[in-house]
Steps between C-alpha positions, in 0.01 A plus 500: 500500500257216497394371852422139576209442713388146423663267729264196400566503125683180514218343708255621250690341212530166679126504572420579142710206383319260735146633455515634144637802347179649351410830636138637557411861555470418873836331519716603212818305400839657548701593193880459499695815482862632490599854601824689474650852498635624163646839536234751585211253493373173635401244240241239591407205285196277549454166332165480346518257202184462299324801661320729268643856553130631508469277830777669671415780759750746666399717779699722736337641819698651782830357378353151471537359145244217433530273193214281410465278209277218384572203270168357389419129458550388144186487287556118442296297737655173435620251770841606630760241557741751651414845631813663671483853369341744747181665388274760643587815695855610593588791735796645650556831709818688532564775752678775344715701737511871510817508296319376180294714262166314481362770262737407214477111492548366157353165400551260200405145428701267259526132466302437813700725733353815639786754564457804726761780512471711810711816514691607803339830638703812446518582867647150571782526258846594621598864455806713559479774756719799455679644791511876521827668597575861570351767746143336516628163576564341858850376538565175681747497771736205577 
């Protein structure tokens, strides 16, 4: 299961709206995400419109998944009348619980959405335990 450990996310979003949404390497902007369980895997979607797939970096270290992306400034250097789209560096970390298999994460990028599929670890899946009966089995008394 995914574990939430970012109690200040909404405060960060409000701060970015007030002081600007452009991220820097020292203070990256937050990328919106959805996460849900789909059968034997978790699916995570990150909104990264306009980001070149070559500028997306995924790392897993000690059950911490880090997603970094960068949307560069456009080549045009004209005078902007409106500049609301966030630019710069974006980053998000997810803490993967022991029940997820971080070695088999699949990633795809389509229409500005980065999708990760994280399988449930085999040891975390429900399994049936057989009960032995007969001479070697202990009997329960009422």
